[in-house]
Every structure is written in structure tokens, then in C-alpha cells.
MARZA-477873 format. One record per residue (C-alpha): x, y, z negated; residue in one letter. Coordinates in steps of 0.001 Angstrom, whole numbers, plus 524288, in hexadecimal, padded with zeros to 5 digits. Each point is the difference from the previous one (the first is absolute). Example, Ala and Ser with C-alpha at 12.3 -4.5 7.8 and 13.67 -1.06 7.14 Angstrom:
<sites>
<site><X>8300C</X><Y>7EE6C</Y><Z>7E188</Z><type>A</type></site>
<site><X>8055A</X><Y>80D70</Y><Z>80294</Z><type>S</type></site>
</sites>
This chain:
<sites>
<site><X>DCD24</X><Y>3A8D1</Y><Z>E223F</Z><type>M</type></site>
<site><X>7FA47</X><Y>80D3C</Y><Z>7FB38</Z><type>T</type></site>
<site><X>7F877</X><Y>800EC</Y><Z>7F30E</Z><type>L</type></site>
<site><X>7F3AC</X><Y>800A1</Y><Z>807D0</Z><type>A</type></site>
<site><X>80333</X><Y>7F2B4</Y><Z>806B2</Z><type>D</type></site>
<site><X>80365</X><Y>7FA0E</Y><Z>7F32C</Z><type>E</type></site>
<site><X>7F3CA</X><Y>80440</Y><Z>7F9DE</Z><type>A</type></site>
<site><X>7F72A</X><Y>7FB56</Y><Z>80B7C</Z><type>I</type></site>
<site><X>806AE</X><Y>7F257</Y><Z>7FF81</Z><type>A</type></site>
<site><X>7FDF4</X><Y>7FF80</Y><Z>7F198</Z><type>W</type></site>
<site><X>7F1B9</X><Y>80487</Y><Z>800E4</Z><type>Y</type></site>
<site><X>7FCD1</X><Y>7F5B6</Y><Z>80A58</Z><type>A</type></site>
<site><X>802D9</X><Y>7F5A3</Y><Z>7F560</Z><type>V</type></site>
<site><X>7FC4E</X><Y>8067B</Y><Z>7F348</Z><type>N</type></site>
<site><X>7F48B</X><Y>808CD</Y><Z>8023B</Z><type>A</type></site>
<site><X>7F410</X><Y>7FE7C</Y><Z>7F760</Z><type>R</type></site>
<site><X>7F39C</X><Y>7FAC7</Y><Z>80683</Z><type>D</type></site>
<site><X>7F747</X><Y>80B69</Y><Z>7FDD8</Z><type>L</type></site>
<site><X>7F29F</X><Y>8010E</Y><Z>80654</Z><type>P</type></site>
<site><X>80261</X><Y>80DAA</Y><Z>80594</Z><type>W</type></site>
<site><X>80C16</X><Y>7FB11</Y><Z>80707</Z><type>R</type></site>
<site><X>7F7FD</X><Y>7F5D3</Y><Z>8081B</Z><type>Q</type></site>
<site><X>7FFFD</X><Y>80231</Y><Z>80E7D</Z><type>P</type></site>
<site><X>7F116</X><Y>8024D</Y><Z>80012</Z><type>D</type></site>
<site><X>800C7</X><Y>80ADD</Y><Z>7F5EC</Z><type>T</type></site>
<site><X>7F9AA</X><Y>80C76</Y><Z>8055E</Z><type>T</type></site>
<site><X>806A5</X><Y>80D49</Y><Z>7FE73</Z><type>P</type></site>
<site><X>7F493</X><Y>802F9</Y><Z>7F6EC</Z><type>W</type></site>
<site><X>80442</X><Y>7F490</Y><Z>7F7A5</Z><type>G</type></site>
<site><X>80DBC</X><Y>804F2</Y><Z>8002D</Z><type>V</type></site>
<site><X>7FBA5</X><Y>80D7B</Y><Z>7FBC7</Z><type>L</type></site>
<site><X>7F78B</X><Y>7FA0F</Y><Z>7F4B0</Z><type>V</type></site>
<site><X>80BF0</X><Y>7F7AC</Y><Z>7FB7F</Z><type>S</type></site>
<site><X>80998</X><Y>80BBA</Y><Z>7FF93</Z><type>E</type></site>
<site><X>7F64B</X><Y>80846</Y><Z>7F86F</Z><type>V</type></site>
<site><X>7FD06</X><Y>7F542</Y><Z>7F5EF</Z><type>M</type></site>
<site><X>80E98</X><Y>7FC9C</Y><Z>7FEBE</Z><type>L</type></site>
<site><X>803B8</X><Y>80D5F</Y><Z>7FB09</Z><type>Q</type></site>
<site><X>80377</X><Y>7FE91</Y><Z>7F1CB</Z><type>Q</type></site>
<site><X>7F9A9</X><Y>7F276</Y><Z>7FF8C</Z><type>T</type></site>
<site><X>806B0</X><Y>7F254</Y><Z>8003C</Z><type>P</type></site>
<site><X>7FCC6</X><Y>7F6DE</Y><Z>80B67</Z><type>V</type></site>
<site><X>7FA97</X><Y>7F618</Y><Z>7F6C2</Z><type>V</type></site>
<site><X>7F4EC</X><Y>809D6</Y><Z>7FC86</Z><type>R</type></site>
<site><X>7FE36</X><Y>80490</Y><Z>80DB3</Z><type>V</type></site>
<site><X>7FE10</X><Y>7F380</Y><Z>8075F</Z><type>E</type></site>
<site><X>7F2CC</X><Y>7FBA8</Y><Z>7FB09</Z><type>P</type></site>
<site><X>7FAEC</X><Y>80E87</Y><Z>7FFB4</Z><type>A</type></site>
<site><X>804CB</X><Y>80183</Y><Z>80E89</Z><type>W</type></site>
<site><X>7F8D3</X><Y>7F37A</Y><Z>80399</Z><type>R</type></site>
<site><X>7F310</X><Y>80467</Y><Z>7F9D9</Z><type>S</type></site>
<site><X>8014D</X><Y>80D56</Y><Z>80599</Z><type>W</type></site>
<site><X>80291</X><Y>7FB76</Y><Z>80E04</Z><type>M</type></site>
<site><X>7F510</X><Y>7F5C1</Y><Z>7FEE7</Z><type>T</type></site>
<site><X>7F5FB</X><Y>80A8C</Y><Z>7FC72</Z><type>R</type></site>
<site><X>80574</X><Y>80B32</Y><Z>8089C</Z><type>W</type></site>
<site><X>8080C</X><Y>7F949</Y><Z>80B86</Z><type>P</type></site>
<site><X>7FF83</X><Y>80D2E</Y><Z>80796</Z><type>T</type></site>
<site><X>80097</X><Y>80E8A</Y><Z>7FC5C</Z><type>P</type></site>
<site><X>7F21D</X><Y>8014A</Y><Z>804BD</Z><type>A</type></site>
<site><X>7FB08</X><Y>7F618</Y><Z>7F6CC</Z><type>A</type></site>
<site><X>805A3</X><Y>807A5</Y><Z>7F420</Z><type>L</type></site>
<site><X>7FBD3</X><Y>80CC9</Y><Z>80551</Z><type>A</type></site>
<site><X>7F228</X><Y>7FC2E</Y><Z>80024</Z><type>E</type></site>
<site><X>7FFDE</X><Y>7FD97</Y><Z>7F18F</Z><type>D</type></site>
<site><X>80173</X><Y>80B48</Y><Z>7F563</Z><type>P</type></site>
<site><X>80CF4</X><Y>801A5</Y><Z>7F9FA</Z><type>P</type></site>
<site><X>7FA68</X><Y>7FA97</Y><Z>7F31B</Z><type>S</type></site>
<site><X>8000C</X><Y>7F28A</Y><Z>80670</Z><type>E</type></site>
<site><X>80EBA</X><Y>801C4</Y><Z>802D2</Z><type>A</type></site>
<site><X>8029A</X><Y>803B4</Y><Z>7F209</Z><type>I</type></site>
<site><X>7F858</X><Y>7F408</Y><Z>7FAEE</Z><type>R</type></site>
<site><X>8071F</X><Y>7F72B</Y><Z>808F6</Z><type>M</type></site>
<site><X>80CDF</X><Y>8057C</Y><Z>7FBEE</Z><type>W</type></site>
<site><X>7FD88</X><Y>7F9E7</Y><Z>7F24E</Z><type>G</type></site>
<site><X>80B1C</X><Y>800AE</Y><Z>7F704</Z><type>R</type></site>
<site><X>80B65</X><Y>8022B</Y><Z>809C3</Z><type>L</type></site>
<site><X>8033A</X><Y>80CF8</Y><Z>7F9C3</Z><type>G</type></site>
<site><X>8014C</X><Y>80D8D</Y><Z>805D2</Z><type>Y</type></site>
<site><X>7F21D</X><Y>7FFD5</Y><Z>80566</Z><type>P</type></site>
<site><X>8013D</X><Y>80C26</Y><Z>807FE</Z><type>R</type></site>
<site><X>80650</X><Y>7F729</Y><Z>809B3</Z><type>R</type></site>
<site><X>7F2C5</X><Y>7FA45</Y><Z>80259</Z><type>A</type></site>
<site><X>7FAC9</X><Y>80D40</Y><Z>802BB</Z><type>M</type></site>
<site><X>80AC5</X><Y>80297</Y><Z>80999</Z><type>R</type></site>
<site><X>7FD64</X><Y>7F355</Y><Z>806C3</Z><type>L</type></site>
<site><X>7F203</X><Y>8035A</Y><Z>80171</Z><type>H</type></site>
<site><X>80336</X><Y>80DE1</Y><Z>804FD</Z><type>A</type></site>
<site><X>8098C</X><Y>7F9A8</Y><Z>80A08</Z><type>C</type></site>
<site><X>7F5AF</X><Y>7F6F7</Y><Z>80485</Z><type>A</type></site>
<site><X>7F6CD</X><Y>80B2A</Y><Z>80210</Z><type>V</type></site>
<site><X>80A30</X><Y>80835</Y><Z>80782</Z><type>A</type></site>
<site><X>803F7</X><Y>7F40B</Y><Z>8088C</Z><type>I</type></site>
<site><X>7F1CA</X><Y>7FE14</Y><Z>803BC</Z><type>V</type></site>
<site><X>7FE3F</X><Y>80ECC</Y><Z>802BE</Z><type>E</type></site>
<site><X>80CE1</X><Y>802A3</Y><Z>806DA</Z><type>R</type></site>
<site><X>80423</X><Y>7F30F</Y><Z>80687</Z><type>H</type></site>
<site><X>7F3A5</X><Y>7F8BE</Y><Z>8029D</Z><type>G</type></site>
<site><X>80247</X><Y>7F68C</Y><Z>7F47E</Z><type>G</type></site>
<site><X>80D76</X><Y>7FBB8</Y><Z>80425</Z><type>A</type></site>
<site><X>80BA7</X><Y>80275</Y><Z>7F755</Z><type>V</type></site>
<site><X>808D4</X><Y>8094C</Y><Z>808C2</Z><type>P</type></site>
<site><X>80DD7</X><Y>7FAE5</Y><Z>803DC</Z><type>S</type></site>
<site><X>805EF</X><Y>80DEC</Y><Z>801BB</Z><type>A</type></site>
<site><X>807B5</X><Y>80409</Y><Z>7F3C6</Z><type>L</type></site>
<site><X>7FB41</X><Y>80DCE</Y><Z>80032</Z><type>D</type></site>
<site><X>7F1C1</X><Y>7FB4E</Y><Z>8007F</Z><type>Q</type></site>
<site><X>802AD</X><Y>7F688</Y><Z>7F48B</Z><type>L</type></site>
<site><X>8062B</X><Y>80ABA</Y><Z>7F7F6</Z><type>L</type></site>
<site><X>7F415</X><Y>80872</Y><Z>8029D</Z><type>A</type></site>
<site><X>7F732</X><Y>7F61C</Y><Z>7F9A4</Z><type>L</type></site>
<site><X>7FB20</X><Y>80396</Y><Z>7F196</Z><type>P</type></site>
<site><X>80977</X><Y>7FB50</Y><Z>7F623</Z><type>G</type></site>
<site><X>8099A</X><Y>7F9D2</Y><Z>809AA</Z><type>V</type></site>
<site><X>80E40</X><Y>80575</Y><Z>7FCD5</Z><type>G</type></site>
<site><X>80D80</X><Y>7FDC5</Y><Z>80515</Z><type>T</type></site>
<site><X>80172</X><Y>7F1CC</Y><Z>7FBB6</Z><type>Y</type></site>
<site><X>7F24A</X><Y>7FB13</Y><Z>80352</Z><type>T</type></site>
<site><X>7FF6D</X><Y>8056F</Y><Z>80D49</Z><type>G</type></site>
<site><X>80CE6</X><Y>7FAAD</Y><Z>8041C</Z><type>R</type></site>
<site><X>7FCD0</X><Y>7F2AF</Y><Z>7FA01</Z><type>A</type></site>
<site><X>7F357</X><Y>7FEDC</Y><Z>80834</Z><type>V</type></site>
<site><X>806AC</X><Y>803FD</Y><Z>80C4A</Z><type>A</type></site>
<site><X>80B32</X><Y>7F743</Y><Z>7FD6E</Z><type>T</type></site>
<site><X>7F986</X><Y>7F3AD</Y><Z>7FAB8</Z><type>F</type></site>
<site><X>7F33B</X><Y>800C1</Y><Z>806E9</Z><type>A</type></site>
<site><X>80478</X><Y>80525</Y><Z>80D11</Z><type>Y</type></site>
<site><X>80E94</X><Y>7FB7D</Y><Z>80069</Z><type>G</type></site>
<site><X>80586</X><Y>80DFD</Y><Z>801CE</Z><type>Q</type></site>
<site><X>80D77</X><Y>8048C</Y><Z>7FBF2</Z><type>R</type></site>
<site><X>7FF01</X><Y>808A8</Y><Z>7F45B</Z><type>H</type></site>
<site><X>807ED</X><Y>80081</Y><Z>7F2F2</Z><type>P</type></site>
<site><X>7F6E1</X><Y>7FA42</Y><Z>7F5B5</Z><type>V</type></site>
<site><X>805DF</X><Y>80409</Y><Z>7F326</Z><type>V</type></site>
<site><X>7FA03</X><Y>7FC12</Y><Z>7F261</Z><type>D</type></site>
<site><X>8067B</X><Y>7FD14</Y><Z>7F2E3</Z><type>T</type></site>
<site><X>80514</X><Y>7F2DD</Y><Z>80457</Z><type>N</type></site>
<site><X>805AD</X><Y>8048F</Y><Z>80C83</Z><type>V</type></site>
<site><X>806E5</X><Y>80B55</Y><Z>7F9DD</Z><type>R</type></site>
<site><X>805A2</X><Y>7F754</Y><Z>7F5CD</Z><type>R</type></site>
<site><X>80596</X><Y>7F6C5</Y><Z>80A32</Z><type>V</type></site>
<site><X>805D5</X><Y>80A32</Y><Z>808D2</Z><type>V</type></site>
<site><X>80590</X><Y>80752</Y><Z>7F41D</Z><type>C</type></site>
<site><X>80700</X><Y>7F373</Y><Z>7FB58</Z><type>R</type></site>
<site><X>803E2</X><Y>7F9C9</Y><Z>80C5B</Z><type>A</type></site>
<site><X>80489</X><Y>80CDD</Y><Z>80778</Z><type>V</type></site>
<site><X>80308</X><Y>809B6</Y><Z>7F5C1</Z><type>E</type></site>
<site><X>804F6</X><Y>7F6FF</Y><Z>7F4D8</Z><type>G</type></site>
<site><X>7F6FB</X><Y>80650</Y><Z>7F58F</Z><type>K</type></site>
<site><X>7F735</X><Y>7F8BF</Y><Z>7F6AF</Z><type>P</type></site>
<site><X>7F3AD</X><Y>80685</Y><Z>803A3</Z><type>D</type></site>
<site><X>7F9C0</X><Y>80AFF</Y><Z>807A3</Z><type>A</type></site>
<site><X>7F8BE</X><Y>80BD8</Y><Z>7FB09</Z><type>G</type></site>
<site><X>7F27F</X><Y>8001C</Y><Z>7FB22</Z><type>P</type></site>
<site><X>7F9BF</X><Y>80561</Y><Z>80CE2</Z><type>A</type></site>
<site><X>8026A</X><Y>7FDA9</Y><Z>80E96</Z><type>T</type></site>
<site><X>806F8</X><Y>80B1C</Y><Z>806C8</Z><type>T</type></site>
<site><X>80292</X><Y>803D0</Y><Z>80E08</Z><type>A</type></site>
<site><X>80DFC</X><Y>7FA75</Y><Z>7FDDB</Z><type>A</type></site>
<site><X>7FA7D</X><Y>7F26A</Y><Z>7FC55</Z><type>D</type></site>
<site><X>7F7C9</X><Y>7FFF8</Y><Z>80CBB</Z><type>L</type></site>
<site><X>80C4B</X><Y>80339</Y><Z>807CC</Z><type>T</type></site>
<site><X>8084F</X><Y>7F61C</Y><Z>7F939</Z><type>A</type></site>
<site><X>7F5F4</X><Y>7F55B</Y><Z>802AA</Z><type>M</type></site>
<site><X>7FDEC</X><Y>803F9</Y><Z>80E8B</Z><type>E</type></site>
<site><X>80EB0</X><Y>7FEF9</Y><Z>8027E</Z><type>E</type></site>
<site><X>7FE83</X><Y>7F19E</Y><Z>7FBA6</Z><type>L</type></site>
<site><X>7F4C7</X><Y>7FC5B</Y><Z>80952</Z><type>L</type></site>
<site><X>80289</X><Y>7F954</Y><Z>80C9B</Z><type>P</type></site>
<site><X>7FC78</X><Y>80782</Y><Z>80C26</Z><type>E</type></site>
<site><X>7F679</X><Y>7F5C4</Y><Z>804CB</Z><type>D</type></site>
<site><X>7F2E4</X><Y>80347</Y><Z>7FA44</Z><type>E</type></site>
<site><X>7FB7C</X><Y>7F1AE</Y><Z>7FC86</Z><type>A</type></site>
<site><X>80D3C</X><Y>7FD6D</Y><Z>7F916</Z><type>R</type></site>
<site><X>7FF9C</X><Y>80CF1</Y><Z>7F921</Z><type>A</type></site>
<site><X>7F255</X><Y>7FD05</Y><Z>7FB27</Z><type>A</type></site>
<site><X>80498</X><Y>7F2DD</Y><Z>7FB57</Z><type>K</type></site>
<site><X>80BF2</X><Y>8061C</Y><Z>7F93C</Z><type>A</type></site>
<site><X>7F7A5</X><Y>809BB</Y><Z>7F899</Z><type>S</type></site>
<site><X>7F791</X><Y>7F4B5</Y><Z>7FA48</Z><type>I</type></site>
<site><X>80C30</X><Y>7F82E</Y><Z>7FD4F</Z><type>A</type></site>
<site><X>806EF</X><Y>80A9E</Y><Z>7F841</Z><type>F</type></site>
<site><X>7F373</X><Y>801F3</Y><Z>7F80C</Z><type>M</type></site>
<site><X>7FE80</X><Y>7F20A</Y><Z>7FCBC</Z><type>E</type></site>
<site><X>80E5D</X><Y>7FE97</Y><Z>7FC92</Z><type>L</type></site>
<site><X>7FE68</X><Y>80B51</Y><Z>7F605</Z><type>G</type></site>
<site><X>7F327</X><Y>7F9FE</Y><Z>7FA81</Z><type>A</type></site>
<site><X>8052D</X><Y>7F221</Y><Z>7FD9B</Z><type>I</type></site>
<site><X>80EDD</X><Y>7FFFC</Y><Z>7FFAD</Z><type>V</type></site>
<site><X>8061E</X><Y>80D3B</Y><Z>7FE30</Z><type>C</type></site>
<site><X>7F777</X><Y>80330</Y><Z>7F51C</Z><type>T</type></site>
<site><X>8015B</X><Y>80B60</Y><Z>7F66A</Z><type>A</type></site>
<site><X>8029C</X><Y>7F85D</Y><Z>7F358</Z><type>R</type></site>
<site><X>8049B</X><Y>7F20E</Y><Z>803B0</Z><type>A</type></site>
<site><X>805A2</X><Y>80055</Y><Z>80E30</Z><type>P</type></site>
<site><X>80373</X><Y>7F242</Y><Z>80556</Z><type>R</type></site>
<site><X>80BE2</X><Y>8042C</Y><Z>8077B</Z><type>C</type></site>
<site><X>8040D</X><Y>7F1E3</Y><Z>802F1</Z><type>V</type></site>
<site><X>7F3BE</X><Y>7FE58</Y><Z>80802</Z><type>D</type></site>
<site><X>8015F</X><Y>80CF1</Y><Z>8071F</Z><type>C</type></site>
<site><X>803ED</X><Y>80003</Y><Z>80E9D</Z><type>P</type></site>
<site><X>80855</X><Y>80C11</Y><Z>7FD21</Z><type>F</type></site>
<site><X>807E1</X><Y>7F8F8</Y><Z>7F5A3</Z><type>H</type></site>
<site><X>80D6B</X><Y>800DA</Y><Z>806AA</Z><type>D</type></site>
<site><X>7FE5E</X><Y>80E17</Y><Z>804CB</Z><type>V</type></site>
<site><X>7F780</X><Y>80739</Y><Z>7F565</Z><type>C</type></site>
<site><X>8073B</X><Y>80BF5</Y><Z>7FBE1</Z><type>A</type></site>
<site><X>7FA12</X><Y>7FF47</Y><Z>7F232</Z><type>W</type></site>
<site><X>803F6</X><Y>7F222</Y><Z>7FDC5</Z><type>R</type></site>
<site><X>80DB5</X><Y>80278</Y><Z>804C0</Z><type>L</type></site>
<site><X>801E6</X><Y>80B04</Y><Z>7F6B0</Z><type>R</type></site>
<site><X>7FC64</X><Y>7F719</Y><Z>7F50E</Z><type>G</type></site>
<site><X>7F106</X><Y>8030B</Y><Z>7FF4E</Z><type>E</type></site>
<site><X>801CA</X><Y>80C0E</Y><Z>7F765</Z><type>P</type></site>
<site><X>7F4A0</X><Y>80360</Y><Z>7F75D</Z><type>L</type></site>
<site><X>7F8B9</X><Y>80D18</Y><Z>80185</Z><type>P</type></site>
<site><X>806B0</X><Y>80B6F</Y><Z>7F9F0</Z><type>E</type></site>
<site><X>7F362</X><Y>8056D</Y><Z>7F985</Z><type>G</type></site>
<site><X>7F5C5</X><Y>7F967</Y><Z>7F810</Z><type>P</type></site>
<site><X>7F6E5</X><Y>7F5B9</Y><Z>8066E</Z><type>S</type></site>
<site><X>7F2C3</X><Y>80510</Y><Z>80347</Z><type>R</type></site>
<site><X>7F697</X><Y>7FACB</Y><Z>7F5B4</Z><type>K</type></site>
<site><X>7F345</X><Y>7F8E3</Y><Z>804A7</Z><type>P</type></site>
<site><X>7F3F7</X><Y>80889</Y><Z>7FF23</Z><type>Q</type></site>
<site><X>7F7FA</X><Y>7FDC7</Y><Z>7F3F9</Z><type>R</type></site>
<site><X>7F188</X><Y>7FC88</Y><Z>80193</Z><type>Y</type></site>
<site><X>7F9D6</X><Y>7FCC6</Y><Z>7F283</Z><type>A</type></site>
<site><X>7FA90</X><Y>80C35</Y><Z>7F9E0</Z><type>G</type></site>
<site><X>801CB</X><Y>808A8</Y><Z>80B75</Z><type>T</type></site>
<site><X>7F58C</X><Y>807E7</Y><Z>80809</Z><type>D</type></site>
<site><X>801CF</X><Y>7F5FE</Y><Z>80A72</Z><type>R</type></site>
<site><X>7FABC</X><Y>7F541</Y><Z>7F6F9</Z><type>Q</type></site>
<site><X>7F4BB</X><Y>80828</Y><Z>7FC0C</Z><type>V</type></site>
<site><X>7FD00</X><Y>80385</Y><Z>80E24</Z><type>R</type></site>
<site><X>8000C</X><Y>7F1C3</Y><Z>80331</Z><type>G</type></site>
<site><X>7F6B0</X><Y>7FC1F</Y><Z>7F4E5</Z><type>L</type></site>
<site><X>7F6A7</X><Y>80ADC</Y><Z>80467</Z><type>L</type></site>
<site><X>80047</X><Y>7FB86</Y><Z>80E20</Z><type>L</type></site>
<site><X>7FD9A</X><Y>7F21A</Y><Z>7FBAB</Z><type>E</type></site>
<site><X>7F2E6</X><Y>80420</Y><Z>7FA02</Z><type>V</type></site>
<site><X>7FC18</X><Y>8078E</Y><Z>80BB1</Z><type>L</type></site>
<site><X>803CA</X><Y>7F5E2</Y><Z>809AA</Z><type>R</type></site>
<site><X>7F68F</X><Y>7F652</Y><Z>7F9DC</Z><type>H</type></site>
<site><X>7F562</X><Y>808F2</Y><Z>7FE62</Z><type>A</type></site>
<site><X>7F38A</X><Y>7FF23</Y><Z>8081F</Z><type>T</type></site>
<site><X>7FBD2</X><Y>80E65</Y><Z>7FDF1</Z><type>G</type></site>
<site><X>803D7</X><Y>80C78</Y><Z>7F8D7</Z><type>P</type></site>
<site><X>808B6</X><Y>7FD8B</Y><Z>7F402</Z><type>V</type></site>
<site><X>7FD60</X><Y>808F0</Y><Z>7F45A</Z><type>P</type></site>
<site><X>80AE5</X><Y>8069B</Y><Z>7F909</Z><type>R</type></site>
<site><X>7FC7E</X><Y>7F870</Y><Z>7F33E</Z><type>Q</type></site>
<site><X>8031F</X><Y>7F33F</Y><Z>8072E</Z><type>R</type></site>
<site><X>80D4E</X><Y>805FC</Y><Z>80480</Z><type>L</type></site>
<site><X>802F0</X><Y>804F8</Y><Z>7F2DE</Z><type>D</type></site>
<site><X>80088</X><Y>7F1FD</Y><Z>7FAD3</Z><type>M</type></site>
<site><X>80BEA</X><Y>7FBF5</Y><Z>80823</Z><type>V</type></site>
<site><X>80A2E</X><Y>807B6</Y><Z>7F851</Z><type>W</type></site>
<site><X>7FF81</X><Y>8064F</Y><Z>7F265</Z><type>Q</type></site>
<site><X>808AE</X><Y>80BB6</Y><Z>80278</Z><type>D</type></site>
<site><X>7F5A8</X><Y>80A1D</Y><Z>8041A</Z><type>E</type></site>
<site><X>809E7</X><Y>809F9</Y><Z>805C8</Z><type>V</type></site>
<site><X>807F7</X><Y>7F61F</Y><Z>807B9</Z><type>Q</type></site>
<site><X>7F34B</X><Y>7F95F</Y><Z>80544</Z><type>R</type></site>
<site><X>7FACB</X><Y>80DB5</Y><Z>803F8</Z><type>A</type></site>
<site><X>80C24</X><Y>802AA</Y><Z>806BA</Z><type>R</type></site>
<site><X>8009D</X><Y>7F381</Y><Z>8074A</Z><type>A</type></site>
<site><X>7F1C7</X><Y>80155</Y><Z>80458</Z><type>L</type></site>
<site><X>801CB</X><Y>80DB5</Y><Z>804CC</Z><type>A</type></site>
<site><X>80BCF</X><Y>7FB06</Y><Z>807B4</Z><type>G</type></site>
<site><X>7F7F7</X><Y>7F5B2</Y><Z>806FC</Z><type>L</type></site>
<site><X>7F60D</X><Y>80A47</Y><Z>803AD</Z><type>V</type></site>
<site><X>80A55</X><Y>8094F</Y><Z>804AD</Z><type>E</type></site>
<site><X>80670</X><Y>7F572</Y><Z>807C9</Z><type>D</type></site>
<site><X>7F2F6</X><Y>7FD85</Y><Z>8068C</Z><type>G</type></site>
<site><X>7FEC9</X><Y>7F1CE</Y><Z>7FB1E</Z><type>L</type></site>
<site><X>7F47B</X><Y>80324</Y><Z>7F727</Z><type>V</type></site>
<site><X>7F48A</X><Y>8090A</Y><Z>8023F</Z><type>E</type></site>
<site><X>7F7CC</X><Y>80690</Y><Z>7F4E3</Z><type>R</type></site>
<site><X>7F1AA</X><Y>7FD6F</Y><Z>801F7</Z><type>L</type></site>
<site><X>7F935</X><Y>80976</Y><Z>7F793</Z><type>G</type></site>
<site><X>80540</X><Y>80542</Y><Z>7F36A</Z><type>P</type></site>
<site><X>8036E</X><Y>7F2D7</Y><Z>7F969</Z><type>Q</type></site>
<site><X>7FFC5</X><Y>7F51F</Y><Z>80A13</Z><type>D</type></site>
<site><X>80AEA</X><Y>7FB86</Y><Z>80957</Z><type>F</type></site>
<site><X>80153</X><Y>7F751</Y><Z>80BEA</Z><type>V</type></site>
<site><X>80B1C</X><Y>7FB79</Y><Z>808E1</Z><type>L</type></site>
<site><X>802CA</X><Y>8090E</Y><Z>80B56</Z><type>A</type></site>
<site><X>7F5B1</X><Y>7FDF4</Y><Z>80B28</Z><type>G</type></site>
<site><X>7F630</X><Y>7F95E</Y><Z>7F6F6</Z><type>D</type></site>
<site><X>7F8A3</X><Y>80C7E</Y><Z>7FD87</Z><type>A</type></site>
<site><X>7FB9F</X><Y>80093</Y><Z>80E0E</Z><type>A</type></site>
<site><X>7F9EF</X><Y>7F1EA</Y><Z>7FF6F</Z><type>T</type></site>
<site><X>7F82C</X><Y>803B3</Y><Z>7F3EB</Z><type>L</type></site>
<site><X>7F990</X><Y>80C17</Y><Z>80556</Z><type>S</type></site>
</sites>
């Protein structure tokens, strides 16, 4: 059996029961899940995804609302620019594709904020096409099983896409299944810090295990700090604006963080990123709310 065959057989028995993997999930549901899952654990995404799909089951439904509503619904998932990208995607899908998420990879990649990974993921998981879908988990599995190295580099390269494509079956349906199987394997078995090699379908052939599971040569990448960073301050400012029913005066925003310089920098960043709009000299609203107040 090939690595893809082994992964597919393992996935059939061990795959997590996630809502966006159900047979009735629409391509829009897959797109929403892929954007939400970027840098966010499944356990936090699942309830947010259900709420989002209940409110906006189609791109047209989201496009009818201002982007401020997307930011509000995003809640505390983090990296709220993803909410803005989803809203922009919904608008583009309505304008360019009659409200249906396109199946062609080039059209997916042309959508706002859809990059190499997300475009291929939607084409593969929603439409069953044969594309190399490579995220951190997939790169780690391939790097260990095939190259015998403990981990891959920090970013996906053209070589990573080529390496994954060479492992895919020629049949489109099986290739799509292999893609999700490799990803799942990296997420729950071939993990970065505590791989469960005894449970891995590649146990007998994994080049990394056969080499004695050597550790990385360089220092391990440290988790990103959150407390005290601009990201935390931005989140606190957005929390106030999300729950506001009208313009928020600067004095109210000044209460969320004592460091005036950092607070001003975080607020300016939110305005620059298009998440917040200035309404008058000292009032602020979420992006899109200004139009509803005029």
C-alpha cells in the first residue's frame, strides 16, 4: 500500500466528527471553516462556525449585512481581519459568481483574502478535486514520513506542494480523501510536540522513526506571547466596539488599557486595517456601522 492508501484507511476509522465534514455541508460552509481554522483550535471554531452558518447560510446572506456584523459575530476567535476577508469574499462571490462559491481553483484564488492554502482546500474538500493541500500539519507528516526530518520549515514552499502532489493518487476522489487524511493525521497523531507514533499508520515505514526520531537541530519555535501585546489591546478595544449600539467616544476606549502610547497605536492599527472607522474627531465605530448611523 502507498502512504496515501494507508492514510485513507486510517482516516476512515479515526476521523473526527466535525460539522463542516458532513455530506450536506455546502462549499460556503467549507470556505468559512477553512478561514476560521487558520491559527485557531477546532474546539473554539466549532461553536463559532455553527453560529455563523445559522445566521449566514449563504454568501448572499452575509453580503447583505455590513462588515461590522461579521466582526461582531467573529467574537473572540482572534485575528478579526479574517471576518473582514470573509465578508469581502461573500460580496465578491455574489457579484462575480451569482452567489455560488466557484469550483475552479483560479477563480477561488482570485477571491479577496483567499490564498494558496485556502483556495486549494475549498477546491479539494468541497468539490473533491485533486490538489496538494498543504498546511503545517501536512508539511510535518510528509517531512517526517518521507524525508526523515523532525519538522518542516516555517512556511509552505513550492517544494512542499510538489512533495504532497507526488503522494496523491491519480483518482480525484481518492486524492481529495488522501489530502484530508494527511491533514488529520498531523493534527491528532503526528503532532509537533507529542507524536503518537505507535498509533500512526506510517509506523513501520516512517523515515523519521526509523532514524530514531532525531530532534530538530535548531531551537524550537516559541509560542507567540499574547498578554500585554498590541494584539491584546486591539482585542479589548474591539470588544467595546462590538457591544456598542452607537458611536463610542475615545474617552470610553481610553479606559480599556493604561498605557496611552500602546493604546493609541493599537487603535490606529485597527483604523488602518479597516476594522474600525473614525466618526468625527473623537468617536469610533466598527467598519460599516457609519453608513447605518447616517
